[in-house]
PAPADO-161977 format. One line per field, with one value per residue: x, y, z of N, C-alpha, C, CB in turn; residue in one letter. Coordinates in nm, 4 decimals. Each point is the difference from the previous one (the first is absolute). Glycine has a CB too. Layout:
n.xx X  ...
n.yy Y  ...
n.zz Z  ...
ca.xx X  ...
ca.yy Y  ...
ca.zz Z  ...
c.xx X  ...
c.yy Y  ...
c.zz Z  ...
cb.xx X  ...
cb.yy Y  ...
cb.zz Z  ...
rest A  ...
//
This chain:
n.xx 4.8692  -0.2531  -0.1916  0.0655  -0.0761  -0.2965  -0.0862  0.0635  -0.1319  -0.2887  -0.0122  0.0414  -0.3120  -0.0003  0.1963  0.2406  0.1392  0.0705  0.2645  -0.1378  0.3305  -0.1785  0.3247  -0.0953  0.1354  0.2883  -0.1928  -0.0418  0.3515  -0.0527  -0.3086  0.1006  0.1670  -0.2361  -0.2490  0.1086  -0.2843  -0.0738  0.1300  -0.1705  -0.2657  0.0898  0.0613  -0.2667  -0.1406  0.1377  -0.0752  -0.2999  -0.0524  0.1375  -0.1789  -0.2772  0.0278  0.0500  -0.2254  -0.2469  0.0627  -0.2829  0.3071  0.0726  -0.2489  -0.2414  0.1423  0.0931  0.2984  -0.0305  0.2112  0.1724  0.1348  0.2714  0.0681  0.2452  0.1400  0.2325  0.0445  0.0566  0.1487  -0.2116  -0.1097  -0.2345  -0.1582  -0.2864  -0.1087  -0.2869  0.1201  -0.3076  -0.0396  -0.1751  -0.2082  0.0970  -0.2750  -0.0951  -0.2427  -0.1227  -0.1229  -0.1015  0.2204  0.1696  0.3115  0.0137  0.2243  0.1753  -0.1573  0.3125  0.2402  -0.0732  -0.1139  -0.0151  0.0867  0.2661  -0.1287  -0.2332  0.1763  0.1724  -0.2306  -0.1201  0.2597  0.0738  -0.2663  0.0046  0.2946  -0.0223  -0.2884  0.1352  0.2406  -0.1827  -0.1860  0.2336  0.1119  -0.2639  -0.0333  0.3090  -0.0105  0.3439  0.2001  0.0942  0.1882  0.1238  -0.0271  -0.3294  -0.0337  -0.2761  0.2161  -0.0045  -0.3215  -0.0102  0.2209  -0.1565  -0.2483  0.1657  0.1320  -0.2787  -0.1382  0.2469  -0.0042  -0.1172  -0.1406  0.1972  -0.3151  0.1168  -0.2950  0.2077  -0.1256  -0.2760  0.1547  -0.1819  -0.0215  0.0863  0.1860  0.2187  -0.0633  0.0050  0.2910  0.0881  -0.1126  0.1463  0.2663  -0.1166  -0.1541  0.2347  0.2833  0.0614  0.2610  0.1434
n.yy -4.7601  -0.1583  0.0747  0.3290  -0.0201  -0.1350  0.2243  0.2188  -0.1243  -0.0254  0.3366  0.0909  0.1480  -0.1550  0.3064  0.0750  -0.0915  0.3055  -0.1795  0.1918  -0.0056  0.0917  0.0832  0.0102  0.2808  -0.1648  0.0873  -0.3340  -0.1188  -0.0068  -0.0863  -0.2432  -0.1322  0.0029  -0.1543  -0.2933  -0.0037  0.2988  0.0706  -0.2164  0.1416  0.2872  -0.1182  -0.1261  0.2730  0.1876  -0.1775  -0.0086  0.3024  0.0856  -0.1756  0.0648  0.3240  0.0024  -0.2076  0.1629  0.2548  -0.0506  0.1173  -0.3395  -0.1704  0.1269  -0.2993  -0.1005  0.0305  -0.2949  0.1264  -0.2697  0.1528  -0.1307  0.1415  0.1142  0.0149  0.0385  0.2698  -0.1869  0.0268  -0.2642  0.3289  -0.0907  -0.0060  -0.0248  -0.0440  -0.1314  -0.1083  0.1730  -0.2458  0.3028  -0.2147  0.2273  0.0027  0.0117  -0.1434  0.3111  -0.0138  -0.2274  -0.2346  0.1822  -0.1324  0.3456  -0.0883  0.1897  0.1152  0.0697  -0.1806  0.0496  -0.2346  0.2925  0.2801  -0.2128  0.2184  -0.1934  -0.2318  0.1972  0.0789  -0.2744  -0.1360  0.2279  -0.0170  -0.3114  -0.0251  0.2299  -0.1217  -0.2899  0.0986  0.1781  -0.2303  -0.1783  0.2021  0.0429  -0.3362  -0.0150  -0.1045  0.0528  -0.0811  0.3036  -0.2075  -0.0477  0.3348  0.0701  0.2245  0.0239  0.1206  -0.2585  0.0060  0.2935  -0.0614  -0.2289  0.1955  0.2394  -0.1853  -0.1200  0.2975  0.1212  -0.2769  0.0788  -0.3093  -0.1202  0.0349  -0.1801  0.0435  -0.2370  0.1689  -0.1262  -0.2575  -0.0146  -0.0942  0.1181  -0.2211  0.2251  0.0446  -0.3154  -0.0170  0.2096  -0.1693  -0.2649  0.1419  0.0695  -0.2524  -0.2224  0.1588  0.1496  0.1539  -0.2737
n.zz -5.6340  -0.1077  0.2607  -0.0428  -0.2942  0.0366  0.1975  -0.1839  -0.2473  0.1549  0.0490  -0.3138  0.0312  -0.2989  0.0691  -0.1467  0.2507  0.0537  0.0661  0.2541  0.0682  0.2744  0.0543  0.3214  -0.0571  -0.0077  0.2590  -0.0053  -0.0144  0.3281  -0.0287  -0.1768  0.2082  0.2198  -0.1620  -0.2475  0.0701  -0.0141  -0.2808  -0.1442  0.1078  -0.1126  -0.2958  -0.0397  0.1074  -0.1991  -0.2490  0.0585  0.0491  -0.2711  -0.1803  0.1423  -0.0080  -0.2869  -0.0819  0.1716  -0.1939  -0.2163  -0.0199  -0.0895  -0.0964  0.1485  0.1336  0.2714  -0.1927  0.0137  0.2520  -0.0786  0.2658  -0.0878  0.2902  -0.2088  0.3308  -0.2699  -0.1828  -0.2039  0.3002  0.1301  0.0558  0.1738  -0.2993  0.2376  -0.3182  0.0304  -0.2605  -0.0009  -0.2333  -0.0343  -0.1760  -0.2162  0.2429  0.2746  -0.0051  -0.1148  0.2734  -0.2273  0.1238  -0.2561  -0.0049  0.0636  -0.2603  0.1576  -0.2999  0.1157  -0.1080  0.3357  0.2028  0.0498  -0.1314  0.0548  0.1752  0.1082  0.0831  0.1947  0.1833  0.0809  0.0880  0.1974  0.1555  0.0598  0.1211  0.1992  0.1313  0.0695  0.1664  0.2090  0.0914  0.0877  0.2152  0.1569  0.0507  0.1581  -0.3768  0.0499  0.2380  -0.0617  -0.1854  0.2903  0.0328  0.0611  0.2303  -0.0847  -0.1663  -0.1986  -0.0611  -0.0748  -0.2277  -0.1548  -0.0333  -0.1321  -0.2214  -0.0922  -0.0516  -0.1981  -0.1940  -0.2896  0.1503  -0.2314  -0.1386  -0.2286  -0.1395  -0.1757  -0.2408  0.0892  0.0234  -0.2606  0.3129  0.2964  -0.2168  0.0327  0.2963  0.0499  -0.1102  0.2065  0.2462  -0.0754  0.0666  0.2849  0.0918  -0.0366  0.1027  0.2165  -0.0627  -0.0298
ca.xx -0.0029  -0.0988  -0.1400  -0.0291  -0.0071  -0.1380  -0.1097  -0.0123  -0.0391  -0.1420  -0.0816  0.0162  -0.1195  0.0216  0.0153  0.1333  0.0428  0.1116  0.0953  0.0238  0.0925  -0.0083  0.1153  0.0030  0.1081  0.1107  -0.0129  -0.0728  0.0723  0.0321  -0.1252  -0.0264  0.0925  -0.0317  -0.1441  -0.0218  -0.1358  -0.1011  0.0213  -0.0415  -0.1473  -0.0338  0.0223  -0.1050  -0.1187  0.0133  -0.0016  -0.1327  -0.0959  0.0270  -0.0494  -0.1440  -0.0606  0.0075  -0.0736  -0.1385  -0.0349  -0.0374  0.0940  0.0983  -0.0674  -0.1353  -0.0329  0.0853  0.0876  0.0681  0.1352  0.0911  0.1167  0.1107  0.0957  0.1358  0.0595  0.1457  0.0345  0.0936  0.1306  -0.0423  -0.0240  -0.1435  -0.0783  -0.1349  -0.0972  -0.0916  -0.0276  -0.1441  -0.0621  -0.1287  -0.0806  -0.0374  -0.1502  -0.0594  -0.1424  -0.0633  -0.0990  -0.1102  0.0563  0.0457  0.1465  0.0269  0.1398  0.0831  0.0111  0.1139  0.1239  0.0629  -0.0867  -0.0141  0.1131  0.1073  0.0116  -0.1065  0.0225  0.1113  -0.0436  -0.0924  0.0729  0.0839  -0.0845  -0.0569  0.1012  0.0621  -0.1111  -0.0101  0.1139  -0.0130  -0.1100  0.0524  0.0961  -0.0732  -0.0706  0.0982  -0.0149  0.1357  0.0966  0.1089  0.1353  0.0987  0.0512  -0.1050  -0.0908  -0.1086  0.0465  0.0508  -0.1124  -0.0677  0.0789  -0.0136  -0.1331  0.0037  0.0845  -0.0697  -0.1085  0.0456  0.0910  -0.0665  0.0090  0.0134  -0.1159  0.0120  -0.1090  0.0394  -0.0982  -0.0834  0.0327  -0.1131  -0.0569  0.0898  0.0808  0.1393  0.0301  -0.0050  0.1311  0.1100  -0.0102  0.0350  0.1389  0.0229  -0.0865  0.0297  0.1450  0.0466  0.1410  0.0759
ca.yy 0.1200  -0.0149  -0.0017  0.1391  0.0669  -0.0464  0.0672  0.1400  0.0131  -0.0443  0.1152  0.1239  0.0354  0.0060  0.1437  0.0518  0.0211  0.0899  -0.0383  0.1126  -0.0265  0.0949  -0.0135  0.0845  0.0886  -0.0551  0.0412  -0.1060  -0.1294  -0.0552  -0.0501  -0.1187  -0.1099  -0.0337  -0.0285  -0.0507  -0.0543  0.1117  0.0977  -0.0698  0.0131  0.1410  0.0249  -0.0615  0.0745  0.1353  -0.0247  -0.0347  0.1090  0.1077  -0.0372  -0.0188  0.1390  0.0822  -0.0577  0.0139  0.1385  0.0032  0.0823  -0.0839  -0.1159  -0.0151  -0.1513  -0.0884  -0.0794  -0.1248  0.0243  -0.0985  0.0627  -0.0844  0.0719  -0.0152  0.0932  0.0212  0.0485  -0.0911  -0.0126  -0.0703  0.0937  0.0170  0.0729  -0.0501  0.0538  -0.1004  -0.0140  -0.0117  -0.0296  0.0664  -0.0136  0.1249  0.0076  -0.0555  -0.0167  0.1245  -0.0185  -0.0795  -0.1346  -0.0175  0.0321  0.1250  0.0044  0.1326  0.0210  0.0792  -0.0814  0.0094  -0.0336  0.1080  0.0949  -0.0334  0.0892  -0.0184  -0.1314  0.0300  0.0789  -0.0796  -0.1118  0.0559  0.0444  -0.1149  -0.0807  0.0754  0.0105  -0.1312  -0.0286  0.0832  -0.0636  -0.1239  0.0338  0.0606  -0.1146  -0.0917  -0.1265  -0.0126  0.0425  0.0846  -0.0745  0.0424  0.1330  0.0886  0.0562  0.0783  0.1117  -0.0557  -0.0443  0.1264  0.0537  -0.0927  0.0263  0.1373  -0.0099  -0.0883  0.0600  0.1095  -0.0584  -0.0550  -0.1445  -0.0703  -0.0840  -0.0195  -0.0709  -0.0390  0.0056  -0.1245  -0.1291  -0.0643  -0.0984  0.0117  -0.1172  0.0399  0.0502  -0.1143  -0.0710  0.0939  -0.0090  -0.1313  -0.0099  0.0627  -0.0566  -0.1433  -0.0150  0.0919  0.0130  -0.1101
ca.zz -0.0776  -0.1114  0.0524  0.0210  -0.1242  -0.0558  0.0750  -0.0351  -0.1376  -0.0086  0.0474  -0.0843  -0.0755  -0.1431  -0.0399  0.0156  0.1490  0.0264  0.1116  0.0875  0.1073  0.1098  0.0821  0.1254  0.0145  0.0686  0.1451  0.0779  -0.0170  0.1265  0.0538  -0.0774  0.0427  0.1441  0.0121  -0.1303  -0.0191  0.0159  -0.1085  -0.1264  -0.0025  -0.0261  -0.1375  -0.0863  0.0160  -0.0654  -0.1440  -0.0364  0.0207  -0.0915  -0.1330  -0.0023  0.0147  -0.1289  -0.1151  0.0257  -0.0340  -0.1382  -0.0807  -0.0489  -0.0536  0.0467  0.0211  0.0809  -0.0825  0.0545  0.0350  0.0607  0.0568  0.0528  0.0781  -0.0329  0.0977  -0.0129  -0.1318  -0.0786  0.0697  0.1347  0.1163  0.0370  -0.1005  0.0077  -0.0931  -0.0546  -0.1496  -0.0091  -0.1306  0.0121  -0.1246  -0.0690  0.0102  0.1217  0.0117  0.0482  0.0964  -0.0474  -0.0191  -0.1420  -0.0147  -0.0489  -0.0370  -0.0101  -0.1414  -0.0353  0.0104  0.1328  0.1085  0.0927  0.0015  0.0994  0.1092  0.0866  0.0625  0.0898  0.1113  0.0787  0.0641  0.1056  0.1104  0.0689  0.0647  0.1188  0.0966  0.0539  0.0812  0.1116  0.0772  0.0539  0.1024  0.1156  0.0586  0.0553  -0.0913  -0.0476  0.0975  -0.0584  -0.0135  0.0941  -0.0347  -0.0350  0.1059  -0.0576  -0.0878  -0.1249  -0.0686  -0.0522  -0.1019  -0.1154  -0.0593  -0.0675  -0.1284  -0.0986  -0.0535  -0.0922  -0.1042  -0.1268  0.0154  -0.1231  -0.0528  -0.1445  -0.0612  -0.1297  -0.1040  0.0097  -0.0651  -0.0655  0.0972  0.1241  0.0214  0.0103  0.1381  0.0889  -0.0237  0.0622  0.1495  0.0512  0.0273  0.1266  0.1104  0.0212  0.0160  0.1000  -0.0071  0.0656
c.xx -0.1053  -0.1441  -0.0379  -0.0397  -0.1422  -0.1111  -0.0244  -0.0548  -0.1521  -0.0939  0.0021  -0.1278  0.0349  -0.0056  0.1451  0.0331  0.1148  0.0881  0.0303  0.0919  -0.0111  0.1070  -0.0058  0.1244  0.1164  -0.0006  -0.0593  0.0797  0.0359  -0.1249  -0.0358  0.0730  -0.0386  -0.1447  -0.0494  -0.1465  -0.1128  0.0186  -0.0446  -0.1513  -0.0382  0.0296  -0.0986  -0.1252  0.0042  -0.0071  -0.1390  -0.1012  0.0183  -0.0573  -0.1539  -0.0698  -0.0003  -0.0809  -0.1519  -0.0520  -0.0339  0.0911  0.1151  -0.0536  -0.1423  -0.0456  0.1099  0.0833  0.0394  0.1477  0.0683  0.1262  0.1021  0.0890  0.1472  0.0767  0.1493  0.0161  0.0900  0.1369  -0.0231  -0.0071  -0.1498  -0.0642  -0.1393  -0.0933  -0.0974  -0.0009  -0.1445  -0.0438  -0.1395  -0.0676  -0.0355  -0.1541  -0.0425  -0.1462  -0.0630  -0.1154  -0.1276  0.0390  0.0469  0.1590  0.0051  0.1488  0.0624  0.0288  0.1293  0.1288  0.0781  -0.1056  -0.0420  0.1082  0.0897  0.0159  -0.1158  0.0118  0.1106  -0.0483  -0.0941  0.0658  0.0880  -0.0821  -0.0594  0.1073  0.0555  -0.1113  -0.0105  0.1132  -0.0118  -0.1073  0.0483  0.0988  -0.0718  -0.0863  0.0930  -0.0121  0.1363  0.0945  0.1069  0.1331  0.0893  0.0609  -0.1075  -0.0801  -0.1152  0.0384  0.0448  -0.1199  -0.0725  0.0799  -0.0149  -0.1342  -0.0054  0.0818  -0.0765  -0.1158  0.0382  0.0680  -0.0889  0.0285  0.0151  -0.1213  0.0189  -0.1157  0.0507  -0.1166  -0.0851  0.0514  -0.1231  -0.0604  0.1124  0.0947  0.1481  0.0459  -0.0037  0.1275  0.1159  -0.0082  0.0411  0.1422  0.0320  -0.0783  0.0358  0.1499  0.0532  0.1551  0.0699  0.1155
c.yy -0.0134  -0.0011  0.1520  0.0701  -0.0427  0.0623  0.1379  0.0261  -0.0323  0.1130  0.1256  0.0157  0.0120  0.1465  0.0442  0.0289  0.1017  -0.0576  0.1184  -0.0358  0.1105  -0.0184  0.0946  0.0793  -0.0698  0.0357  -0.1168  -0.1352  -0.0602  -0.0576  -0.1372  -0.1201  -0.0450  -0.0555  -0.0566  -0.0390  0.1121  0.1051  -0.0495  0.0138  0.1451  0.0305  -0.0516  0.0833  0.1360  -0.0086  -0.0323  0.1177  0.1133  -0.0310  -0.0094  0.1337  0.0821  -0.0625  0.0037  0.1375  -0.0021  0.0826  -0.1014  -0.1329  -0.0151  -0.1451  -0.0669  -0.0839  -0.1327  0.0354  -0.1180  0.0670  -0.0926  0.0963  -0.0293  0.0968  0.0158  0.0601  -0.0937  -0.0143  -0.0728  0.0870  -0.0005  0.0926  -0.0522  0.0604  -0.1101  0.0171  -0.0255  -0.0184  0.0495  -0.0129  0.1368  0.0081  -0.0665  -0.0138  0.1328  -0.0346  -0.0778  -0.1385  -0.0270  0.0365  0.1376  0.0099  0.1376  0.0088  0.0719  -0.0939  0.0150  -0.0327  0.1233  0.1025  -0.0424  0.0898  -0.0180  -0.1249  0.0188  0.0651  -0.0817  -0.1138  0.0508  0.0402  -0.1246  -0.0852  0.0687  0.0157  -0.1414  -0.0404  0.0830  -0.0522  -0.1282  0.0226  0.0537  -0.1126  -0.1078  -0.1430  -0.0241  0.0585  0.0889  -0.0842  0.0523  0.1305  0.0987  0.0411  0.0654  0.1074  -0.0651  -0.0507  0.1143  0.0566  -0.0836  0.0281  0.1380  -0.0090  -0.0823  0.0771  0.1185  -0.0592  -0.0452  -0.1591  -0.0615  -0.0906  -0.0124  -0.0755  -0.0215  0.0176  -0.1237  -0.1128  -0.0503  -0.1018  0.0132  -0.1206  0.0354  0.0605  -0.1103  -0.0792  0.0707  -0.0184  -0.1279  -0.0224  0.0444  -0.0752  -0.1453  -0.0284  0.0960  0.0122  -0.1114  0.0728
c.zz -0.1077  0.0563  0.0309  -0.1279  -0.0619  0.0714  -0.0355  -0.1401  -0.0212  0.0545  -0.0787  -0.0792  -0.1582  -0.0456  -0.0045  0.1440  0.0084  0.1129  0.0778  0.1073  0.0993  0.0960  0.1263  0.0009  0.0877  0.1537  0.0730  -0.0105  0.1427  0.0666  -0.0699  0.0477  0.1386  0.0222  -0.1463  -0.0360  0.0030  -0.1088  -0.1311  -0.0104  -0.0323  -0.1444  -0.1021  0.0168  -0.0691  -0.1545  -0.0437  0.0146  -0.0983  -0.1375  -0.0022  0.0202  -0.1271  -0.1163  0.0226  -0.0414  -0.1514  -0.0869  -0.0603  -0.0531  0.0487  0.0155  0.0893  -0.0896  0.0645  0.0297  0.0607  0.0421  0.0383  0.0678  -0.0492  0.0945  -0.0123  -0.1453  -0.0785  0.0692  0.1347  0.1150  0.0242  -0.0940  -0.0051  -0.1043  -0.0432  -0.1423  -0.0065  -0.1420  -0.0002  -0.1380  -0.0573  -0.0113  0.1312  0.0010  0.0550  0.1039  -0.0443  -0.0312  -0.1434  -0.0110  -0.0731  -0.0340  0.0043  -0.1493  -0.0344  0.0229  0.1285  0.1102  0.0839  -0.0208  0.1168  0.1251  0.1064  0.0826  0.1116  0.1296  0.0945  0.0735  0.1160  0.1257  0.0802  0.0740  0.1160  0.1172  0.0720  0.0989  0.1360  0.0968  0.0708  0.1215  0.1212  0.0691  0.0648  -0.0847  -0.0671  0.1052  -0.0699  0.0057  0.1117  -0.0486  -0.0378  0.1252  -0.0674  -0.0964  -0.1389  -0.0893  -0.0593  -0.1239  -0.1214  -0.0687  -0.0788  -0.1273  -0.1029  -0.0607  -0.1021  -0.1248  -0.1197  -0.0047  -0.1440  -0.0367  -0.1439  -0.0549  -0.1376  -0.1048  0.0039  -0.0741  -0.0610  0.0946  0.1200  0.0110  0.0097  0.1313  0.1016  -0.0117  0.0717  0.1477  0.0511  0.0392  0.1420  0.1147  0.0288  0.0093  0.1119  -0.0019  0.0718  0.0903
cb.xx 0.2420  0.1715  0.0257  0.1568  0.2701  0.0919  0.0495  0.1865  0.2397  0.0725  0.0379  0.2556  -0.0944  -0.0998  -0.2215  -0.0160  -0.0654  -0.1403  0.1017  -0.2168  0.1540  -0.2343  0.1296  -0.1325  -0.1691  0.1273  -0.0323  -0.2321  0.0994  0.1895  -0.0793  -0.0403  0.1895  0.1627  -0.0340  0.2324  0.0851  -0.0055  0.1867  0.1952  -0.0245  0.0492  0.2208  0.0974  -0.0314  0.1437  0.2340  0.0585  -0.0065  0.2064  0.2157  0.0261  0.0759  0.2315  0.1974  0.0253  0.1551  -0.2264  -0.0474  0.1504  0.2185  -0.0447  -0.1174  -0.1655  0.0826  -0.1559  -0.0613  -0.0948  -0.1356  -0.0113  -0.1652  -0.0512  -0.1805  0.0715  -0.0249  -0.1144  0.0902  0.1025  0.2036  0.0467  0.2029  0.0394  0.1680  -0.1393  0.2286  -0.0230  0.1419  0.0836  -0.0949  0.2212  -0.0297  0.1820  0.0307  0.0567  0.0918  -0.0989  -0.1498  -0.2503  0.0772  -0.1922  -0.0464  0.1175  -0.2479  -0.1251  0.0118  0.1670  0.1098  -0.1063  -0.1390  0.1127  0.1183  -0.1329  -0.0654  0.1490  0.0236  -0.1720  0.0004  0.1580  -0.0574  -0.1823  0.0525  0.1660  -0.1311  -0.1173  0.1447  0.0770  -0.1682  -0.0277  0.1735  -0.0090  -0.1769  -0.0171  -0.2550  -0.0770  -0.0419  -0.1174  -0.0163  0.0458  0.2040  -0.0093  0.1883  -0.1129  0.0812  0.2215  -0.0132  -0.0876  0.1554  0.1430  -0.1029  -0.0186  0.2214  0.0633  -0.1216  0.0326  0.1752  0.0343  -0.1450  0.2444  -0.1616  0.2423  -0.1892  0.1651  0.1503  -0.1868  0.1814  0.1031  -0.1291  -0.1828  -0.1712  -0.0185  -0.0957  -0.2480  -0.0842  -0.0124  -0.1779  -0.1759  0.0449  0.0363  -0.1882  -0.2098  0.0191  -0.2043  -0.0283  -0.0491
cb.yy 0.0430  -0.1328  -0.2488  -0.0024  0.0034  -0.2158  -0.1409  0.0381  -0.0598  -0.2492  -0.0911  -0.0242  0.1270  -0.2326  0.0468  0.0937  -0.2422  0.1998  -0.1807  0.0872  -0.1250  0.0092  -0.0659  -0.1651  0.2033  0.0132  0.2479  0.1164  0.0829  0.1620  0.2451  0.1432  0.0912  0.1837  0.1974  -0.0755  -0.2184  -0.0359  0.0874  -0.1699  -0.1890  0.0661  0.0015  -0.2365  -0.1199  0.0753  -0.0805  -0.2339  -0.0599  0.0568  -0.1253  -0.2344  -0.0026  0.0771  -0.1499  -0.1628  0.1059  -0.0333  0.2240  0.1114  -0.1062  0.2151  -0.0135  -0.0047  0.2112  -0.1606  0.2295  -0.1815  0.1706  -0.1799  -0.0086  -0.0683  -0.0607  -0.2029  0.2254  0.0708  0.2170  -0.1967  0.1522  -0.0405  0.0425  -0.0352  0.1718  -0.0076  -0.0935  0.1384  -0.1993  0.1660  -0.2174  -0.0010  -0.0055  0.0930  -0.2554  0.1181  0.2066  0.1991  -0.0768  0.0624  -0.2558  0.0928  -0.1927  -0.0088  0.0055  0.2314  0.0187  0.1778  -0.2250  -0.1534  0.1955  -0.0883  0.1593  0.1248  -0.1294  0.0261  0.2075  0.0604  -0.1254  0.0817  0.2159  -0.0016  -0.1042  0.1379  0.1831  -0.0538  -0.0482  0.1901  0.0944  -0.0991  0.0471  0.2366  0.0426  0.1236  0.0437  0.0120  -0.2130  0.2267  -0.0278  -0.2383  -0.1096  -0.1059  0.0380  -0.0471  0.1491  -0.0671  -0.1914  0.0577  0.0946  -0.1807  -0.1385  0.1212  0.0133  -0.2107  -0.0720  0.1568  -0.0810  0.2368  0.0037  0.0098  0.0744  0.0039  0.0983  -0.1615  0.1400  0.1361  -0.0543  0.0348  -0.1798  0.1297  -0.1349  0.0333  0.2193  -0.0086  -0.0783  0.1794  0.1532  -0.0745  0.0359  0.2246  0.1542  -0.0547  -0.0669  -0.0576  0.2410  -0.1789
cb.zz 0.0479  -0.1381  0.1066  0.1886  -0.0324  -0.0616  0.1758  0.1532  -0.0645  0.0289  0.2094  -0.0197  0.2164  -0.0297  0.1018  -0.2254  0.0604  -0.0753  -0.1289  -0.0502  -0.1499  -0.0273  -0.2111  0.1297  -0.0229  -0.2207  -0.0531  -0.0461  -0.2312  0.0203  0.0486  -0.1865  -0.1402  0.0657  0.1929  0.0198  0.1089  0.2508  0.1211  0.0091  0.1698  0.2381  0.0716  0.0210  0.2114  0.1960  0.0052  0.0683  0.2382  0.1287  -0.0414  0.0875  0.2329  0.0700  -0.0476  0.1851  0.1861  0.0752  0.1579  0.1564  -0.0154  -0.1077  -0.2352  0.1828  -0.0966  -0.1363  0.0292  -0.1384  0.0735  -0.1803  0.1982  -0.2477  0.1500  0.1675  0.0903  -0.2161  -0.1109  -0.0765  -0.0533  0.2368  -0.1322  0.2398  -0.0792  0.1979  -0.0673  0.2011  -0.0319  0.1836  0.0847  -0.1322  -0.2564  0.1100  0.0382  -0.2291  0.0919  -0.0860  0.1821  -0.0895  -0.0123  0.1313  -0.1383  0.2422  -0.0160  0.0665  -0.2400  -0.0882  0.0028  0.1614  -0.1015  -0.1954  -0.1608  -0.1568  -0.2236  -0.1994  -0.1463  -0.1603  -0.2213  -0.1801  -0.1375  -0.1748  -0.2086  -0.1677  -0.1484  -0.2106  -0.2166  -0.1417  -0.1653  -0.2346  -0.1727  -0.1193  -0.1730  0.2501  -0.0510  -0.2422  0.1394  0.0771  -0.2599  0.0683  -0.0743  -0.2290  0.1609  0.2014  0.2110  0.1206  0.1462  0.2424  0.1630  0.1150  0.1939  0.2235  0.1305  0.1284  0.2152  0.1990  0.1796  -0.1356  0.2211  0.0434  0.1741  0.0210  0.1425  0.1102  -0.1385  0.0275  0.1593  -0.2273  -0.1896  0.1231  -0.1207  -0.2349  -0.0598  -0.0186  -0.2258  -0.1850  -0.0036  -0.1356  -0.2410  -0.1234  -0.0668  -0.1226  -0.2491  0.1395  -0.0178  -0.2081
rest A  M  R  W  L  D  R  C  A  A  R  I  L  P  S  R  H  F  H  V  I  L  T  I  A  S  E  F  H  A  L  W  R  H  N  R  R  R  M  A  A  L  L  F  A  A  S  R  D  T  L  M  E  L  L  A  D  P  K  Y  L  G  A  T  P  G  I  Q  M  A  L  H  D  W  S  R  S  L  S  C  H  P  H  T  H  N  L  V  S  A  G  G  I  D  E  N  G  R  W  K  P  I  T  R  D  F  L  L  P  G  A  V  L  R  E  I  F  R  G  K  F  T  A  M  V  E  T  A  W  E  R  A  E  I  D  L  P  P  G  W  D  E  A  K  M  R  Q  A  L  R  R  A  R  R  K  K  W  N  V  R  I  E  A  P  Y  A  H  G  K  G  V  V  N  Y  L  A  R  Y  V  C  G  G  P  I
//
């Protein structure tokens, strides 16, 4: 645990950081349990692509931020609850190779983050299914899969952006308990 914590702390940029939590819709929990490795890869990709795309937009930052991610796939009650914890620098490297800080007290509008993440993740799941890269759980057929995709696309997903931290070490300490521990 300490080695993981030391490695993560060494990669933290000397800036403020935001803690962003991106959670998948419950409609995908059965798929998650049946295709854990592939669904985790899709969750990481959708989390990364969402944050990078939005923060590359000059309206929000216009630069490439530093991001560290950790997967957490259970809730406090130990039920299925897949989500990523993302430590995002409050700034990034612009097209000229210079540091560009975020000067406001928020990273992104939550509603925009929610919509883009939901769209990216559901599209990635649908594409993976169409390419036979994920298997349907027992009791699922094409109609059940299409229904899950429709419901997930209409639902309000759970995303959260914490207030900025003066540094990211507190979030890394928090994540170490989950990454290096786990439920018993």
